[in-house]
VEXLUMVEX-500616 format. One line per 2 residues: for each residue x, y, z of C-alpha. Coordinates in steps of 0.02 Angstrom, whole numbers, plus 50000, padded with zeros to 5 digits. Layout:
X Y Z  ...
END
This chain:
49440 50611 49505  49457 50440 49425
49473 50258 49473  49547 50122 49365
49619 49950 49396  49676 49821 49270
49706 49651 49353  49837 49610 49219
49945 49740 49309  49986 49828 49146
50044 49989 49230  50132 50045 49388
49967 50123 49443  49886 49951 49434
50032 49876 49530  50016 50005 49668
49828 49973 49683  49864 49786 49690
50000 49804 49821  49898 49916 49937
49735 49821 49914  49638 49970 49845
49564 49877 49696  49377 49911 49705
49262 50059 49711  49238 50156 49815
49426 50173 49815  49525 50255 49953
49647 50340 49834  49609 50417 49665
49712 50377 49509  49779 50555 49509
49843 50537 49688  49932 50374 49651
50004 50446 49489  50074 50595 49586
50157 50479 49712  50229 50372 49571
50305 50530 49495  50393 50568 49661
50454 50394 49709  50593 50292 49629
50488 50134 49602  50316 50057 49624
50358 49976 49791  50410 50141 49870
50254 50221 49796  50146 50080 49867
50225 50099 50039  50189 50286 50037
50010 50261 49977  49985 50128 50111
50042 50253 50242  49914 50377 50173
49781 50244 50197  49839 50216 50376
49841 50402 50411  49662 50416 50349
49612 50272 50462  49556 50174 50310
49668 50020 50318  49512 49915 50327
49377 49858 50444  49436 49856 50623
49290 49752 50684  49146 49660 50603
49012 49547 50674  48898 49431 50576
48785 49314 50673  48898 49230 50802
49061 49271 50712  49160 49423 50765
49321 49481 50681  49437 49622 50728
49611 49675 50686  49734 49814 50720
49739 49950 50586  49869 50054 50679
50038 50092 50600  50111 49953 50707
49977 49829 50651  49987 49704 50509
49951 49831 50371  50081 49951 50441
50210 49811 50446  50162 49766 50268
50193 49947 50214  50364 49938 50296
50401 49779 50197  50351 49867 50035
50467 50010 50081  50609 49888 50115
50581 49801 49947  50583 49969 49858
50746 50017 49942  50825 49849 49902
50786 49874 49717  50886 50037 49721
51043 49955 49792  51181 49884 49683
51184 49694 49670  51264 49614 49823
51226 49762 49939  51126 49735 50097
50983 49844 50158  50979 49883 50344
50805 49932 50405  50825 50078 50527
50645 50099 50584
END
């Protein structure tokens, strides 16, 4: 399995890694996994939304709590948390790109 990321965003694979925040090793998703999703989805935003949901399903949306000295950080990595809402926004953007100009997307979930 491979990992690659070009910060110039030369390919859709790079765009998906950028959009889901999986830009460093060890990566959550392999290049081959992202490429397979890109082959199935209509655009990079829908692919990123799907990959983001894979990350959520694996419980790997990021650190849920971290403490260093007197500082403590925590956040919600559930599907209803910030990352889950971000994935829903990516999905919405991907759907909007598929609509004819002037159409309006209605988010049903």
